[in-house]
C-alpha positions as CSV (number, residue, x, y, z in Angstrom):
1,M,67.6,29.1,6.8
2,D,69.6,26.5,8.8
3,R,68.4,22.9,9.4
4,V,67.4,23.7,13.0
5,G,65.2,26.5,11.8
6,V,63.5,24.3,9.2
7,D,62.8,21.6,11.8
8,R,61.4,24.1,14.2
9,K,59.1,25.6,11.5
10,Y,58.0,22.1,10.5
11,R,57.2,21.1,14.1
12,G,55.3,24.3,14.6
13,G,53.2,23.8,11.4
14,S,52.6,20.2,12.4
15,A,51.4,21.2,15.8
16,V,48.9,23.7,14.3
17,L,47.6,21.0,11.9
18,R,47.2,18.5,14.8
19,W,45.1,21.0,16.7
20,T,43.1,22.5,13.9
21,G,43.0,19.7,11.2
22,W,40.1,18.0,13.0
23,I,37.7,20.6,11.8
24,L,38.3,19.9,8.1
25,P,35.9,16.8,7.8
26,A,33.1,18.6,9.7
27,L,33.7,21.8,7.8
28,T,33.5,19.9,4.5
29,G,30.2,18.4,5.4
30,F,28.7,21.7,6.5
31,V,30.0,23.8,3.6
32,V,28.9,21.2,0.9
33,Q,25.4,21.1,2.4
34,R,25.1,24.9,2.3
35,L,26.5,25.2,-1.2
36,V,24.4,22.5,-2.8
37,A,21.2,23.8,-1.1
38,G,21.1,26.4,-3.8
39,T,21.5,23.8,-6.6
40,P,19.1,21.0,-5.8
41,R,19.5,19.4,-9.2
42,V,23.2,18.9,-8.6
43,A,22.5,17.6,-5.1
44,E,19.9,15.1,-6.6
45,R,22.2,13.8,-9.3
46,V,25.6,13.9,-7.6
47,L,24.9,13.3,-3.9
48,S,21.5,11.6,-3.4
49,R,21.5,9.4,-6.5
50,G,25.3,9.2,-6.6
51,L,27.4,9.3,-3.5
52,F,24.7,8.4,-1.0
53,R,23.7,5.2,-2.9
54,V,27.3,4.1,-3.4
55,V,28.1,4.5,0.3
56,S,24.8,3.4,1.9
57,T,24.1,0.3,-0.1
58,P,26.8,-2.0,1.4
59,I,26.1,-0.7,4.9
60,M,22.3,-1.2,4.4
61,R,22.8,-4.8,3.1
62,L,24.9,-5.7,6.2
63,T,22.7,-4.1,8.8
64,S,19.5,-5.5,7.2
65,W,21.0,-9.0,7.5
66,I,21.5,-8.6,11.2
67,P,18.2,-9.6,12.9
68,F,18.2,-7.1,15.7
69,S,18.5,-3.3,16.1
70,V,22.2,-2.5,16.0
71,T,21.2,1.1,16.8
72,E,19.6,0.0,20.0
73,L,22.7,-2.0,20.9
74,L,25.0,1.0,20.4
75,A,22.6,3.3,22.4
76,V,22.6,0.9,25.3
77,A,26.4,0.4,25.2
78,A,27.2,4.1,24.8
79,L,27.0,5.0,28.4
80,P,29.1,2.2,29.8
81,V,31.7,2.6,27.0
82,A,31.9,6.3,27.8
83,V,32.4,5.5,31.5
84,V,35.2,3.0,30.7
85,L,37.0,5.5,28.5
86,C,36.8,8.2,31.2
87,I,38.2,5.8,33.7
88,R,41.1,4.8,31.3
89,L,41.8,8.5,30.7
90,N,41.9,9.2,34.4
91,R,44.3,6.3,34.9
92,H,46.6,7.6,32.2
93,L,46.6,11.0,33.7
94,R,47.5,9.7,37.2
95,R,50.3,7.6,35.9
96,A,51.8,10.3,33.7
97,D,54.5,12.6,34.9
98,P,53.0,15.9,36.2
99,G,54.6,17.8,33.3
100,Q,53.1,15.4,30.7
101,R,49.5,15.4,32.0
102,G,48.6,18.3,29.8
103,A,49.9,16.5,26.7
104,V,48.0,13.3,27.6
105,A,44.7,15.3,28.0
106,G,45.4,17.1,24.8
107,R,45.9,13.9,22.8
108,A,42.6,12.6,24.2
109,L,40.8,15.8,23.3
110,R,42.2,15.7,19.8
111,R,41.1,12.1,19.3
112,L,37.6,13.0,20.5
113,L,37.4,16.0,18.2
114,W,38.6,14.0,15.2
115,T,36.1,11.3,15.9
116,L,33.2,13.7,16.2
117,S,34.3,15.6,13.0
118,I,34.5,12.4,10.9
119,L,31.2,11.2,12.3
120,F,29.6,14.5,11.3
121,L,30.9,14.1,7.7
122,F,29.5,10.6,7.6
123,F,26.2,11.9,8.8
124,M,26.1,14.4,6.0
125,V,27.0,11.8,3.4
126,L,24.4,9.3,4.7
127,H,21.6,11.8,5.5
128,G,22.3,15.5,5.9
129,W,23.1,16.2,2.2
130,N,19.8,14.5,1.2
131,Y,17.9,17.5,2.7
132,T,19.2,19.5,-0.3
133,R,18.0,17.2,-3.0
134,L,15.4,18.2,-5.6
135,P,11.9,18.4,-4.0
136,L,10.0,15.2,-4.6
137,S,7.1,17.2,-6.1
138,E,9.5,18.5,-8.8
139,S,11.0,15.0,-9.5
140,M,7.5,13.6,-10.0
141,Q,6.1,16.8,-11.7
142,W,3.3,17.2,-9.3
143,E,1.8,20.7,-8.7
144,V,1.9,21.6,-5.0
145,R,-0.1,24.7,-4.3
146,E,-2.4,26.2,-1.7
147,R,-5.9,24.7,-2.0
148,S,-9.3,25.8,-1.0
149,S,-11.1,24.4,2.0
150,D,-13.5,22.7,-0.5
151,D,-10.6,20.8,-2.0
152,L,-9.4,19.8,1.4
153,A,-12.8,18.7,2.4
154,R,-13.4,16.6,-0.7
155,A,-10.0,15.0,-0.3
156,A,-10.5,14.3,3.4
157,V,-13.8,12.6,2.8
158,W,-12.3,10.5,0.0
159,L,-9.5,9.4,2.3
160,A,-11.9,8.7,5.2
161,D,-14.0,6.5,2.9
162,R,-10.8,4.5,1.9
163,A,-9.8,4.2,5.5
164,L,-13.3,3.0,6.4
165,E,-13.2,0.3,3.6
166,A,-9.7,-0.9,4.7
167,R,-10.8,-1.0,8.4
168,T,-13.4,-3.6,7.7
169,Q,-10.6,-6.0,6.5
170,V,-8.3,-5.8,9.5
171,R,-8.3,-7.8,12.7
172,E,-9.5,-6.5,16.1
173,N,-8.7,-7.5,19.7
174,A,-11.2,-8.2,22.4
175,D,-11.6,-4.4,22.9
176,G,-12.5,-3.8,19.2
177,V,-9.1,-2.1,18.6
178,M,-7.2,-2.9,15.4
179,V,-4.3,-5.3,15.7
180,L,-1.8,-6.5,13.1
181,T,-2.8,-9.6,11.1
182,G,0.6,-11.2,11.7
183,D,3.2,-10.7,14.5
184,I,5.5,-7.7,14.7
185,R,8.5,-9.5,13.1
186,A,6.4,-10.6,10.1
187,T,5.0,-7.1,9.6
188,L,8.5,-5.6,9.8
189,A,9.6,-8.1,7.1
190,E,6.5,-7.4,5.0
191,S,7.1,-3.6,5.1
192,G,10.3,-4.0,3.0
193,T,8.4,-5.9,0.4
194,V,5.6,-3.3,0.3
195,F,8.1,-0.5,-0.3
196,D,9.9,-2.5,-3.0
197,D,6.5,-3.1,-4.7
198,A,6.0,0.7,-4.8
199,A,9.5,1.1,-6.2
200,K,8.5,-1.0,-9.2
201,Q,6.0,1.7,-10.1
202,M,8.3,4.5,-9.0
203,P,11.9,3.6,-9.8
204,L,13.2,6.7,-7.8
205,L,12.4,4.6,-4.7
206,A,14.5,1.6,-5.7
207,G,17.2,0.3,-3.4
208,P,18.5,-2.9,-1.9
209,P,16.2,-5.0,0.3
210,V,15.8,-3.4,3.7
211,R,14.2,-4.7,7.0
212,P,13.2,-2.2,9.7
213,K,14.1,-3.3,13.2
214,G,11.8,-3.4,16.2
215,V,13.3,-1.8,19.3
216,L,13.2,-4.1,22.4
217,L,13.1,-1.1,24.7
218,S,10.2,0.5,22.8
219,R,8.0,1.0,25.9
220,Y,10.6,3.3,27.4
221,W,11.2,4.9,24.0
222,S,7.6,6.0,24.0
223,Y,8.4,8.6,26.7
224,T,10.1,10.6,24.0
225,G,7.0,10.5,21.8
226,I,9.0,9.0,18.9
227,T,7.5,6.2,16.8
228,G,10.5,5.6,14.6
229,M,14.1,6.6,13.9
230,Y,16.5,6.4,11.0
231,F,20.1,6.0,12.2
232,P,22.2,7.3,9.3
233,F,25.6,5.7,10.4
234,L,24.1,2.2,10.0
235,V,21.5,3.1,7.4
236,E,19.1,1.4,9.8
237,A,15.3,2.0,10.2
238,N,14.2,1.6,13.8
239,V,10.5,1.3,14.9
240,N,8.8,1.7,18.2
241,V,6.9,-1.5,18.2
242,D,5.1,-0.8,21.5
243,A,3.0,2.0,19.7
244,P,-0.6,1.3,18.7
245,H,-0.8,-1.2,15.8
246,S,-2.9,1.1,13.6
247,S,0.2,3.4,13.2
248,L,2.9,0.8,12.9
249,P,2.8,-0.1,9.2
250,N,2.9,3.6,8.2
251,T,5.8,4.2,10.6
252,M,7.8,1.3,9.1
253,L,7.3,2.6,5.6
254,H,8.2,6.2,6.7
255,E,11.6,5.0,8.1
256,I,12.3,2.9,5.0
257,A,11.9,6.0,2.9
258,H,14.7,7.6,4.9
259,T,17.0,4.7,4.1
260,R,16.3,5.3,0.4
261,G,17.7,8.8,0.6
262,F,14.6,10.9,1.3
263,A,15.5,13.0,4.4
264,R,12.7,15.5,4.5
265,E,10.0,14.4,6.9
266,D,7.1,15.4,4.7
267,E,8.5,13.4,1.7
268,A,9.1,10.4,3.8
269,G,5.6,10.6,5.2
270,F,4.2,10.9,1.7
271,L,6.2,8.0,0.4
272,A,4.9,5.9,3.3
273,Y,1.3,6.9,2.2
274,L,2.1,6.0,-1.4
275,A,3.6,2.6,-0.6
276,G,1.0,1.7,2.0
277,T,-2.1,2.7,-0.1
278,G,-0.7,0.8,-3.1
279,S,-0.3,-2.4,-1.0
280,T,-2.6,-5.4,-1.1
281,S,-2.2,-5.7,2.7
282,P,-5.2,-4.4,4.6
283,D,-3.0,-3.5,7.5
284,F,-0.7,-1.3,5.4
285,R,-3.6,0.2,3.5
286,Y,-5.6,1.0,6.6
287,S,-2.6,2.5,8.4
288,A,-1.6,4.7,5.4
289,F,-5.1,5.9,4.7
290,L,-5.8,6.7,8.3
291,H,-2.6,8.6,8.7
292,A,-3.2,10.5,5.5
293,Y,-6.8,11.4,6.6
294,L,-5.6,12.7,10.0
295,S,-3.0,14.9,8.2
296,L,-5.5,16.4,5.9
297,S,-8.2,16.7,8.5
298,N,-5.8,18.7,10.8
299,Q,-5.3,21.1,7.9
300,L,-9.0,21.3,7.2
301,Y,-9.8,22.1,10.9
302,A,-7.8,25.2,10.6
303,Y,-9.7,26.4,7.6
304,D,-13.3,25.2,8.1
305,E,-14.4,23.5,11.3
306,E,-17.8,22.7,9.8
307,A,-16.3,20.9,6.9
308,W,-13.9,19.1,9.2
309,A,-16.9,17.9,11.3
310,A,-18.6,16.7,8.2
311,S,-15.6,14.6,7.2
312,W,-15.6,13.0,10.6
313,D,-19.1,11.7,9.9
314,H,-17.4,9.3,7.5
315,I,-15.3,7.8,10.3
316,S,-16.8,4.6,11.6
317,E,-17.1,3.6,15.3
318,A,-14.3,1.1,14.7
319,I,-11.9,3.8,13.6
320,H,-13.0,6.0,16.5
321,R,-11.9,3.2,18.8
322,D,-8.5,3.0,17.2
323,L,-8.0,6.7,17.5
324,A,-9.2,6.8,21.1
325,Y,-6.7,4.0,21.8
326,Q,-3.9,6.0,20.1
327,S,-4.8,9.0,22.2
328,D,-4.9,7.1,25.5
329,Y,-1.7,5.3,24.7
330,W,0.4,8.5,24.1
331,K,-1.3,10.4,26.9
332,Q,0.4,8.2,29.5
333,F,3.8,9.2,28.3
334,E,3.4,12.9,28.4
335,G,6.0,14.8,30.5
336,P,9.3,16.6,30.4
337,V,11.1,13.8,28.5
338,R,8.7,14.2,25.6
339,E,9.0,18.0,25.7
340,V,12.8,17.9,25.6
341,S,12.7,15.3,22.8
342,E,10.4,17.4,20.7
343,Q,12.6,20.5,21.2
344,V,15.7,18.5,20.3
345,N,14.1,17.2,17.1
346,N,12.8,20.6,16.2
347,T,16.3,22.1,16.6
348,Y,17.9,19.2,14.6
349,L,15.4,19.7,11.7
350,Q,16.0,23.5,11.6
351,A,19.8,22.9,11.6
352,N,19.2,20.8,8.5
353,L,17.5,23.5,6.5
354,Q,13.9,22.6,7.5
355,T,13.0,26.0,8.8
356,D,9.6,25.0,10.1
357,G,11.1,22.3,12.3
358,V,8.8,19.6,13.5
359,R,5.9,21.3,11.6
360,S,7.5,19.9,8.4
361,Y,5.9,16.5,9.3
362,G,2.6,18.1,8.5
363,R,3.6,19.2,5.0
364,N,3.1,15.7,3.7
365,A,-0.6,16.7,3.4
366,D,0.4,19.1,0.6
367,L,2.0,16.2,-1.3
368,I,-0.9,13.9,-0.7
369,L,-3.3,16.6,-2.1
370,A,-1.1,17.1,-5.2
371,H,-1.1,13.4,-5.8
372,L,-4.8,12.9,-5.2
373,F,-5.9,15.7,-7.5
374,Q,-3.7,14.4,-10.2
375,T,-4.6,10.7,-10.0
376,V,-8.1,10.3,-8.6
377,P,-10.7,11.0,-11.3
378,E,-13.5,12.1,-9.0
379,L,-11.3,14.7,-7.3
380,K,-10.0,16.3,-10.5
381,D,-11.2,19.8,-11.3
382,P,-12.5,19.7,-14.9
383,A,-12.0,23.5,-15.1
384,Q,-8.3,22.9,-14.7
385,G,-8.0,19.9,-16.9
386,G,-7.5,17.6,-14.0
387,A,-4.5,19.3,-12.7
388,G,-4.2,19.6,-8.9
């Protein structure tokens, strides 16, 4: 083959690579997730405890040092930046020779595709692959199984009593509704300490210091029905600080769990419960016990409405006020934005191997039950040797 033929073949191959090479990062992220989904122990050891920690730790240290939500800043800046880029592209197209405009548009498209593909791979490294790790119940050797309505009822009453006890130690506003002991900023800072304290008892949760960020535009964020969000690219936990105070501490801990590599919503919810109920802070204990009680009581209602009603007899008037305030707060934000947000979240979770979508949030009740029946003496079944 002559030199001209070689050059022509090289240029042809180079052109194909330029137009198809962008798919390689995204394809790598997708294929690895699907492959390791069948080998969770490998995913746990190599990805979640290995690669994720190596990559996420320096990013987390940097973003936790910044006092405001970088995620929010990027979200606000995204639209004007996109507009500016479109204007620049349009200007380049108008200035280019008519015969070169296709090439200019092609280069812009390739850059966009490469950017999206690389971002997808980073998403997988910093979150997506963690959906395939070993289930937390197996890591902790807890038995998660279907339980009787009697088991649910006893556990719900136990949680209601703990929530009642913690409720007597928190502050109220003039309307008798729970408010945080300190300000939002102090509680956000405290949440990292609470989670780190839990990690001392459960080393699997260990990680660098992290500080969740309160979102300044939280009031508008409430229209989506979202109380918190983990942004993988920054390993940053973001919290809707306009939400009722009784739910805030639990939400903070939930988002911190994501920064430690626990992607599944039920596991993040359970770890929030574990850290919150183990805290010495009445705010965190109350929020965690209340959220856990609501999770279990929702399950109990589906099995035995009479037992569910009996568990509610253990809820004090003060807790009823908090729950009524939560209900009234979220009711004002109902609408199409929230419906679309829930559908997007459902689709996202299903795309990441959570086949039950947003219903996966409710599975934290199964983990809570497994933990309670293994650790709380009065709930253990003597016939089963205390196993749950």
